[in-house]
C-alpha positions as CSV (number, residue, x, y, z in Angstrom):
1,M,12.9,-2.7,-12.1
2,Q,13.4,-6.8,-12.4
3,L,13.0,-8.3,-9.2
4,R,14.1,-11.8,-9.0
5,V,13.8,-14.3,-5.6
6,R,14.0,-17.5,-5.4
7,G,14.7,-20.2,-2.2
8,E,14.2,-19.9,1.2
9,V,15.3,-19.1,4.5
10,V,14.2,-20.9,7.8
11,R,14.1,-19.8,10.6
12,G,13.1,-23.0,13.1
13,S,10.4,-24.5,12.6
14,F,9.0,-21.8,9.9
15,A,10.9,-22.0,6.4
16,L,10.1,-18.7,3.9
17,R,9.3,-19.9,0.4
18,A,9.7,-17.4,-2.9
19,D,9.7,-18.0,-6.3
20,L,9.3,-14.6,-7.5
21,D,10.6,-12.9,-11.4
22,L,8.6,-9.2,-10.3
23,A,8.7,-6.3,-12.7
24,L,8.8,-3.5,-9.5
25,E,7.2,-0.6,-10.4
26,G,6.0,2.3,-8.1
27,V,4.6,0.8,-4.3
28,A,4.6,-3.4,-4.0
29,A,3.1,-3.8,-0.9
30,L,4.0,-6.6,1.2
31,V,1.3,-8.0,3.5
32,G,0.5,-10.7,5.7
33,A,-1.0,-11.8,9.3
34,S,2.0,-11.2,12.0
35,G,4.8,-14.1,11.1
36,A,3.5,-14.7,7.3
37,G,7.9,-13.8,6.8
38,K,7.4,-10.2,5.5
39,S,9.8,-8.9,7.4
40,T,12.4,-12.1,6.2
41,W,11.9,-11.5,3.0
42,L,12.5,-7.9,3.1
43,R,16.2,-8.8,5.4
44,L,16.5,-11.6,2.0
45,V,16.8,-8.4,-0.4
46,A,18.9,-6.1,1.7
47,G,21.6,-8.7,2.8
48,F,21.0,-10.2,6.5
49,E,20.9,-13.4,5.2
50,P,23.2,-14.8,3.8
51,D,23.6,-17.6,3.9
52,A,19.9,-18.4,3.1
53,P,20.0,-21.0,0.1
54,A,18.0,-17.7,-1.7
55,L,18.9,-16.3,-5.1
56,V,18.5,-12.7,-4.8
57,E,19.0,-10.8,-8.3
58,V,18.0,-6.9,-9.3
59,D,18.0,-6.3,-13.4
60,G,20.7,-9.2,-13.9
61,E,22.9,-8.4,-10.8
62,R,23.1,-11.1,-9.0
63,W,23.5,-10.2,-5.4
64,Q,23.1,-13.9,-3.8
65,A,22.5,-17.0,-4.6
66,P,23.2,-20.9,-3.8
67,R,26.6,-22.2,-2.9
68,Q,28.4,-18.5,-3.8
69,R,29.6,-15.5,-1.2
70,A,26.8,-13.3,-0.5
71,M,26.9,-9.7,-1.9
72,P,27.0,-7.7,1.6
73,A,24.2,-5.8,3.1
74,H,26.1,-2.6,2.4
75,A,27.5,-3.1,-0.9
76,R,23.3,-3.5,-1.8
77,S,21.7,-0.7,-3.4
78,V,19.4,-1.0,-0.8
79,S,18.2,1.3,1.4
80,T,16.0,-0.4,5.0
81,V,13.2,0.8,7.2
82,F,12.9,-1.1,9.7
83,Q,10.4,-1.8,12.7
84,E,12.8,-0.1,14.8
85,P,14.5,3.0,14.3
86,R,18.3,2.1,14.9
87,L,19.7,5.9,14.8
88,F,22.9,6.1,16.4
89,P,22.4,7.0,19.8
90,H,25.9,9.5,20.3
91,L,24.8,11.5,16.7
92,N,22.5,14.1,16.7
93,A,19.4,13.4,13.4
94,R,21.6,16.3,11.7
95,R,24.5,13.7,11.8
96,N,22.8,11.2,11.7
97,L,20.9,12.1,8.2
98,E,24.1,13.5,7.0
99,F,25.8,9.3,7.6
100,A,23.5,7.6,4.9
101,V,23.9,10.9,2.5
102,H,28.5,10.1,2.4
103,A,27.4,5.9,3.3
104,G,29.4,3.9,0.2
105,K,30.3,4.4,-3.4
106,R,27.6,2.0,-4.4
107,E,25.1,2.9,-7.0
108,G,20.9,4.3,-7.0
109,T,19.6,7.6,-6.8
110,R,20.7,9.9,-4.3
111,L,17.6,12.9,-3.0
112,A,18.6,16.0,-2.0
113,F,19.1,16.8,1.3
114,D,17.0,19.6,2.3
115,E,13.6,18.2,0.0
116,V,14.0,15.2,2.6
117,V,13.9,17.6,6.3
118,A,11.4,19.5,3.9
119,A,8.7,16.8,3.2
120,L,8.9,14.8,6.5
121,D,8.9,17.7,8.7
122,L,13.0,17.4,9.9
123,A,14.2,20.9,10.4
124,P,13.3,21.2,14.5
125,L,14.8,18.2,14.7
126,L,18.0,18.6,13.0
127,A,19.6,19.5,16.6
128,L,18.1,17.1,18.8
129,Y,19.9,13.4,19.6
130,P,17.3,10.0,19.3
131,H,16.7,9.8,23.4
132,Q,15.4,13.1,22.8
133,L,12.9,12.4,20.3
134,S,9.5,10.9,20.3
135,G,8.6,7.7,18.5
136,G,6.9,9.1,15.4
137,Q,9.5,11.5,15.1
138,R,12.7,9.3,15.7
139,Q,11.3,6.7,12.1
140,R,10.9,10.0,10.4
141,V,14.4,10.8,10.8
142,A,14.8,6.7,9.6
143,L,13.3,7.5,7.0
144,G,14.6,10.4,6.4
145,R,18.6,8.6,6.1
146,A,16.6,5.2,4.2
147,L,15.9,8.3,1.2
148,L,19.4,9.6,1.6
149,A,21.2,7.0,0.7
150,P,21.7,6.2,-2.7
151,A,20.1,2.8,-3.6
152,K,17.8,1.3,-6.7
153,L,15.5,0.1,-4.9
154,W,13.5,0.6,-0.6
155,L,12.8,-1.6,1.5
156,F,10.1,-0.3,4.3
157,D,9.3,-2.5,6.9
158,E,6.2,-0.4,8.3
159,P,7.9,3.0,8.3
160,M,4.6,4.8,9.5
161,S,3.3,2.8,12.1
162,A,4.6,4.8,15.3
163,L,3.4,8.3,13.2
164,D,-0.1,9.7,13.8
165,A,-3.0,10.0,11.5
166,Q,-1.8,13.3,9.9
167,S,1.8,12.4,9.4
168,R,1.3,9.3,7.5
169,R,-1.6,11.3,5.0
170,E,0.7,13.3,4.2
171,I,3.8,10.8,3.6
172,A,2.4,8.3,2.0
173,P,1.1,10.3,-0.9
174,Y,5.3,11.0,-1.0
175,L,6.1,8.5,-1.5
176,H,3.8,7.0,-3.4
177,G,5.6,10.3,-6.3
178,L,9.1,9.8,-5.1
179,C,8.5,6.3,-7.1
180,Q,7.0,7.7,-10.0
181,R,9.8,10.8,-10.4
182,H,13.1,9.2,-9.6
183,A,12.3,5.7,-11.0
184,V,12.6,4.2,-7.6
185,P,10.0,1.3,-6.8
186,I,9.7,0.1,-2.9
187,V,9.0,-3.1,-1.6
188,Y,6.5,-1.5,1.6
189,V,5.2,-4.1,4.3
190,S,2.5,-2.9,6.4
191,H,-1.1,-4.1,8.4
192,S,-3.6,-1.6,7.7
193,L,-5.5,-1.7,4.9
194,P,-5.9,2.1,4.9
195,E,-2.1,2.8,4.7
196,V,-2.0,-0.3,1.9
197,L,-4.7,1.9,-0.5
198,A,-3.0,4.7,-0.3
199,V,0.3,4.3,-1.8
200,A,-0.2,1.0,-3.4
201,D,0.9,-0.1,-6.9
202,Q,0.9,-4.2,-6.9
203,V,-0.1,-6.4,-3.9
204,L,2.5,-9.5,-2.7
205,L,0.6,-11.4,-0.3
206,A,3.3,-13.2,2.4
207,A,0.7,-16.2,3.3
208,D,1.2,-20.2,3.9
209,G,5.5,-19.6,4.1
210,Q,5.1,-17.8,0.6
211,V,5.1,-14.7,-0.9
212,A,3.3,-14.1,-4.1
213,L,2.3,-11.4,-6.2
214,V,-1.4,-11.4,-6.5
215,D,-3.0,-9.9,-9.4
216,S,-4.6,-5.8,-8.8
217,V,-4.4,-3.6,-5.9
218,S,-8.6,-3.7,-6.8
219,A,-8.5,-7.4,-5.9
220,F,-6.9,-7.4,-3.1
221,S,-9.4,-4.7,-2.2
222,T,-11.6,-6.6,-3.0
223,S,-10.9,-10.7,-2.0
224,F,-12.3,-12.4,0.8
225,A,-8.5,-13.4,2.1
226,E,-8.6,-10.5,4.5
227,P,-5.2,-10.9,5.1
228,L,-5.6,-7.0,7.4
229,S,-8.2,-8.3,9.0
230,G,-8.0,-6.0,11.7
231,D,-9.3,-3.0,9.5
232,D,-12.6,-2.0,7.9
233,P,-12.7,-4.1,4.4
234,G,-13.1,-1.6,1.5
235,A,-12.8,-1.4,-1.9
236,V,-10.5,0.4,-4.7
237,I,-12.2,1.1,-8.6
238,H,-10.9,3.4,-10.6
239,C,-13.0,6.7,-13.0
240,R,-12.5,9.3,-15.4
241,F,-13.0,12.7,-15.0
242,Q,-15.8,14.2,-16.0
243,A,-15.9,17.6,-15.2
244,F,-15.7,19.6,-12.2
245,D,-19.3,22.0,-11.0
246,A,-18.2,24.9,-9.5
247,R,-21.2,25.9,-8.2
248,Y,-21.7,22.8,-6.1
249,R,-17.7,21.7,-5.4
250,L,-18.2,18.5,-6.9
251,S,-15.9,16.3,-9.6
252,E,-18.1,14.1,-12.0
253,L,-16.5,10.4,-12.8
254,A,-17.3,8.1,-15.0
255,F,-17.6,4.5,-13.2
256,G,-19.2,1.9,-15.9
257,D,-22.5,3.1,-16.8
258,A,-22.7,4.7,-13.9
259,K,-21.7,9.2,-12.3
260,L,-19.9,9.4,-9.2
261,Y,-19.3,12.4,-7.3
262,V,-16.2,13.6,-4.6
263,P,-16.2,16.1,-3.0
264,G,-13.0,19.3,-4.5
265,D,-11.8,19.4,-7.4
266,L,-10.2,16.9,-9.1
267,S,-9.3,17.9,-12.7
268,A,-5.4,17.5,-12.5
269,A,-5.4,14.5,-10.5
270,G,-5.3,12.6,-14.3
271,P,-7.7,11.3,-16.4
272,E,-8.2,7.7,-14.4
273,I,-7.9,8.3,-10.4
274,A,-8.6,6.1,-7.9
275,L,-11.4,5.9,-4.8
276,F,-10.9,4.1,-1.5
277,I,-14.7,3.3,-0.9
278,P,-15.2,2.1,2.7
279,A,-17.7,-1.1,2.9
280,R,-18.8,0.1,5.8
281,D,-20.6,3.1,3.7
282,V,-22.0,0.8,1.8
283,S,-25.7,-0.3,1.8
284,L,-28.0,-2.2,-0.8
285,S,-31.0,-2.0,-2.7
286,T,-33.0,-4.7,-4.5
287,S,-35.0,-1.5,-6.9
288,S,-33.3,1.5,-8.3
289,V,-33.7,4.6,-5.9
290,H,-33.9,7.7,-6.5
291,H,-35.5,10.2,-4.3
292,V,-33.0,10.1,-2.0
293,S,-29.9,12.2,-0.4
294,I,-26.8,9.9,-1.8
295,L,-25.1,10.5,-4.8
296,N,-23.5,8.3,-5.2
297,R,-25.4,5.0,-6.9
298,V,-24.1,2.0,-8.9
299,D,-25.9,-1.2,-10.2
300,G,-24.7,-3.9,-10.2
301,E,-25.4,-8.0,-9.5
302,I,-23.7,-10.1,-5.8
303,E,-20.8,-12.1,-6.3
304,A,-20.8,-14.1,-2.8
305,L,-21.7,-13.4,1.1
306,R,-19.4,-14.4,3.6
307,E,-19.9,-13.5,7.5
308,R,-17.9,-11.7,9.1
309,G,-18.1,-11.7,13.7
310,D,-22.0,-9.7,13.7
311,S,-22.2,-9.3,9.7
312,V,-22.4,-9.5,6.8
313,L,-19.7,-8.7,4.0
314,A,-21.0,-9.4,0.4
315,R,-19.3,-8.8,-2.6
316,V,-21.1,-6.7,-5.7
317,R,-19.8,-6.7,-9.1
318,C,-20.5,-3.5,-11.0
319,D,-21.8,-2.9,-14.5
320,A,-19.2,-1.6,-16.6
321,D,-19.1,-0.2,-20.4
322,Q,-16.4,-2.0,-21.2
323,G,-13.4,-4.2,-20.0
324,E,-13.3,-6.0,-16.9
325,A,-15.7,-4.9,-14.4
326,E,-14.7,-4.2,-10.7
327,C,-16.5,-4.9,-7.7
328,L,-17.6,-2.9,-4.0
329,L,-18.1,-4.4,-0.9
330,A,-20.8,-3.7,0.9
331,R,-21.2,-4.3,5.2
332,I,-24.5,-5.5,5.9
333,T,-27.0,-7.1,8.6
334,H,-27.7,-10.7,9.0
335,R,-31.4,-9.5,8.7
336,S,-31.1,-7.5,5.3
337,V,-29.9,-10.9,3.4
338,D,-32.5,-12.4,4.2
339,E,-35.4,-9.4,4.3
340,L,-34.0,-8.7,0.7
341,G,-33.2,-11.8,0.1
342,L,-29.9,-11.4,-1.0
343,A,-27.7,-14.6,-2.3
344,A,-25.1,-15.3,-5.5
345,G,-26.4,-13.7,-8.2
346,V,-29.0,-11.4,-7.2
347,R,-29.1,-8.1,-8.4
348,V,-28.4,-5.1,-6.8
349,Q,-28.4,-1.7,-6.6
350,A,-24.8,-0.1,-4.2
351,L,-25.8,2.9,-2.2
352,I,-22.3,4.6,-1.3
353,K,-22.2,7.0,1.2
354,S,-18.2,8.5,0.9
355,V,-15.2,7.7,-1.4
356,A,-11.8,9.5,-0.6
357,V,-9.2,9.7,-3.1
358,R,-6.7,6.9,-2.6
359,T,-3.5,9.6,-3.5
360,G,-3.5,10.0,0.4
361,D,-6.7,10.7,1.7
362,V,-7.4,7.1,2.6
């Protein structure tokens, strides 16, 4: 899908400017500090800022343009989940969901009712009214209603903020899989770094009144911009499956010239596997370490150091056999920096204590 958004939305003293021409595929995470304009940008695309002098086009279809009457929100082939569930209070959960199934004649993908109910575990809630549901349950119903409405594009504004950790781990890969199966892209607002890394194929960064595309999820995860400073930092790296060791229940992955070992059989995960590695689980050595219980060790070079409170965040460019090198983040102490003489350009070995497969376990 080609999405073009140009122009601005002015709210009092705040102005959000956009000049984006995006090829959306999969999940595009929209991140940034509170008040950076993420929700406003979604509202513009969804049709809730009809008076804004902005251009919104989807696959060449013009939804909004300066000095032209904007297409109303209900006519746009887009479904939106807001931070607040916004369910109809006089309808039970089933009828809230069915309202989306029968709403309008707009074009777009329609998901099967039973599929959505099963995926979001909504069956026990169908007879209940919104006031009888918890905040997380209401949010799951709202998410289901958005998925059941016909759409070419899904816009999610922190759709899992009210859910427990287990629900987030289950729903995140489901949403990502929907994009792959139905070719309907998602723009997904989140303040959670693990959540972004679990679902995102692209990253949009809202900052300084503008929305811009970040080169890649890996580049975002290892940047020092840290728009999601409330989360522990970490890095996404991409590996190739090599073999499964049934004796030790470990999958062997190739990462440049290094071998990484991940619990479980990942043979069905595809030729390329993305891993999330928390910075807190990476230690650095200025000499090669061999006789140690940590299996995962990667050679590299420090690109930059940045103070982060009582610790230091090191960005390590890893050795690669071909193509563009990827980076790890390591959280270390100021004392370690001084004693090891760490600085940009110093060769190190990164010792990785834990990894998480990006497809849902982050």
